[in-house]
N, C-alpha and C positions, 0 to 999 in steps of 0.2 A: 564489194561495195564501191570501190573507186575504179573498177575495170573500165567503165564507159568513158571517163574523162581524165583519169590520173596519168601522171607521167611514169615511165618505167624506172624503177629503182633496182639496182643490182648491188648485192653484197656477197662476195665470194661467188659461189655457184647458185645462190638463191635470188629470186626476183619477185617483186610485187609492184603495186601502183600506189602512188601518193600525190598529193597536191603540193606543188611548189609555189612559194609566195615570198615576197618582201614585206617586212613589217618594220615600223618605226616605234621606238619607245623613248621616253625621257628618263635620263639618269643623271647623276651628279658626278662631275669630274673630281680630280684631287683637291681642287681649290674651292669646291662647293657650288660651282656654277653649273646650271642645268644645260645639258647637252642632249641633242637628238642622236640616237643611235639606230642605224638601219641594219637589220639582220635578215639573212636568208633563212627561211623555215620550211620545213617539210612536214605535212600533215599525213599520218598513217593511221590505220585501224589498230586499236590495242591488240586485236586478235592476232595481228602479225607478229607479236612479241611472245605469245603463248608457246609453251613447250611444243617443239616439233614444227612450229610455224616458220615462215620465211625469214623473219628478222630475230628469232629467238637467239639471245646471246649478244645482240648488237649493243655496243656500249660507247661511252665518250671516248674520243680519239680514234675510233674505228674509221677506216676509209670506205666510202660508198661511191656509186655512180648513179647520177640522176640524169636521165635522157642524154646519156653519152658524155657527161661532164663529171670529173672527179671532185668529190667534196670529203670533208672530215667532219665527224659529229663533234659538236661543241657542248651540247646540252640536250637532255631528253626529259620532258615533262608531260604529265597527263593533262588533258583538256577537260574542263568541266566535270561531267559525270564518269570520266575515264574510258569512254568508248573510243576515243581517239588519243593519239600521242603527238606532241609538237617536238620535232627535231630541229635544233638550231644547228645550221651547218655553215662551213666556210670553205672557200675553194682550197683544194689540196695543192 
């Protein structure tokens, strides 16, 4: 589904394509002040996580490579109806 415009994602010997983006969200710091947090996110199909698929078994704290750059998974969430997953990543 993302083959035409996604970036190459590599995890061990497995590879797939995903959309890499920067997102901002508002959160509260320890003092209760609102702060804007910028996160790097990777959007992949949920099919990539099914048994036997490219990202099956990928978990928080795992290392991946996106378009030749190393990242670590910080969070994994379903998006809307569950057809896609949102991976929050940070530079390794």
